[in-house]
C-alpha positions in Angstrom: 179.8 84.5 112.5 177.7 85.2 115.5 174.0 85.7 115.2 172.5 88.5 117.2 168.8 88.9 117.4 167.6 91.9 115.6 165.5 94.4 117.5 162.6 95.9 115.7 161.0 98.7 117.7 157.3 98.4 118.1 155.3 100.6 115.8 153.7 103.5 117.7 150.0 103.9 117.3 148.3 107.0 116.0 147.1 107.8 119.5 150.6 107.5 120.9 152.2 109.6 118.1 149.6 112.4 118.0 148.4 112.7 121.6 150.6 110.9 124.2 154.1 111.8 122.8 153.4 115.6 122.5 152.0 115.7 126.0 155.0 113.8 127.4 157.3 116.1 125.4 155.7 119.2 126.9 155.7 117.8 130.4 159.4 116.8 130.4 161.0 119.4 128.1 164.3 120.3 129.5 163.6 118.8 132.9 166.5 117.1 134.6 165.9 113.8 136.3 166.6 115.5 139.7 163.9 118.1 139.1 161.4 115.5 137.9 162.1 113.3 140.9 161.6 116.3 143.2 158.4 117.2 141.5 157.1 113.6 142.0 158.2 113.5 145.6 157.0 116.9 146.7 153.9 116.9 144.5 152.7 113.5 145.9 153.4 114.6 149.5 151.5 117.9 149.1 148.7 116.1 147.3 147.7 114.3 150.4 147.6 117.3 152.7 144.7 116.5 155.2 142.5 119.5 154.5 140.1 119.2 151.6 140.3 121.7 148.9 143.8 123.0 149.6 146.1 120.7 147.7 146.0 122.5 144.4 147.0 125.8 146.0 149.6 124.0 148.1 151.1 122.3 145.1 151.1 125.6 143.2 152.9 127.5 146.0 155.5 124.8 146.6 156.0 124.4 142.9 156.7 128.1 142.5 159.0 128.2 145.5 161.0 125.2 144.3 160.8 126.1 140.6 159.1 122.8 139.7 157.2 122.0 136.6 153.6 123.3 137.4 151.9 121.0 134.9 153.7 117.9 136.2 153.1 118.8 139.9 149.3 119.4 139.3 149.0 116.1 137.4 150.6 114.3 140.3 148.2 116.2 142.6 145.2 115.0 140.5 146.4 111.4 140.3 146.7 111.3 144.1 143.2 112.3 145.0 141.9 108.8 145.8 144.8 108.4 148.2 144.2 111.9 149.6 140.6 111.1 150.5 141.6 107.8 152.2 144.4 109.4 154.2 142.4 112.2 155.7 140.9 110.0 158.4 144.3 108.2 158.9 146.0 111.6 159.6 143.2 112.5 162.0 143.8 109.2 163.9 147.6 109.6 163.9 147.2 113.2 165.1 145.0 112.0 167.9 147.6 109.4 168.8 150.5 111.9 168.7 148.8 114.4 171.0 147.2 111.7 173.2 143.7 112.9 172.4 140.8 110.4 173.2 139.4 108.6 170.2 136.7 110.7 168.4 134.6 109.0 165.8 135.2 111.1 162.6 134.2 110.3 159.1 134.5 112.3 155.9 130.7 112.5 155.8 130.4 113.8 159.3 133.1 116.4 158.7 131.5 117.6 155.4 128.0 117.7 156.9 129.2 119.7 159.9 131.0 122.2 157.6 127.9 122.7 155.4 125.6 123.1 158.4 127.6 125.9 160.2 131.1 126.8 158.9 132.1 128.9 161.9 131.0 126.3 164.4 132.8 123.7 162.3 136.1 125.6 162.7 135.6 125.9 166.4 134.9 122.2 166.7 137.5 120.8 164.3 140.3 123.5 164.2 142.5 121.7 166.7 141.7 118.3 165.2 142.9 119.8 161.8 146.1 121.0 163.4 146.8 117.6 164.8 146.2 116.0 161.4 148.5 118.6 159.8 151.3 117.7 162.2 150.8 114.0 161.4 150.9 114.9 157.7 154.1 116.9 158.1 155.9 114.0 159.7 154.6 111.7 156.9 155.5 114.2 154.1 159.2 114.3 155.0 159.6 110.6 155.1 157.4 110.1 152.0 159.2 112.8 149.9 162.6 111.3 150.7 161.5 107.8 149.8 159.8 108.8 146.5 162.8 110.9 145.5 165.3 108.1 146.3 163.2 105.6 144.3 162.3 107.8 141.4 165.7 109.4 140.7 167.6 106.2 139.5 164.6 105.4 137.2 164.5 108.9 135.8 168.2 109.0 135.3 168.1 105.7 133.4 165.3 107.1 131.2 167.4 110.2 130.5 170.4 108.1 129.7 168.4 105.9 127.2 167.1 109.0 125.5 170.7 110.2 125.2 170.2 113.6 126.9 170.8 115.0 130.3 167.1 115.8 130.5 164.1 113.6 130.5 
């Protein structure tokens, strides 16, 4: 007689049963692994768009066009904000490099101060810089989205398989 170790599932806490599980159920209700992987990929790419204050609208529009879960894409957007802030200056630098623009010392503080001081002058001064950053972001977004999708899809398919449904 072979002895197999018995598996006893860990007991779920009150917090997990009453708060986490219902939220996860709402977020993933009926969503296929492919749609959730696309939501993660596109949402995270849109969440790091190099213009402050635009990512929520961008995620909303892209989510509607691609019929993605709006709650999930906005959560991804919110979770990416620290990376978003850090990448703004990186996109500015890459944009300068792509378009062979001489190095300009730019910081988030300088940009925000200039905007608060005189918005119309800000757009005159930084409009082309913003365009260069958006081009850098667009190149990054394609590569990033493909990578996230390819990495997330097998994981999400396995989760769906373990749950015994075609959906997450």
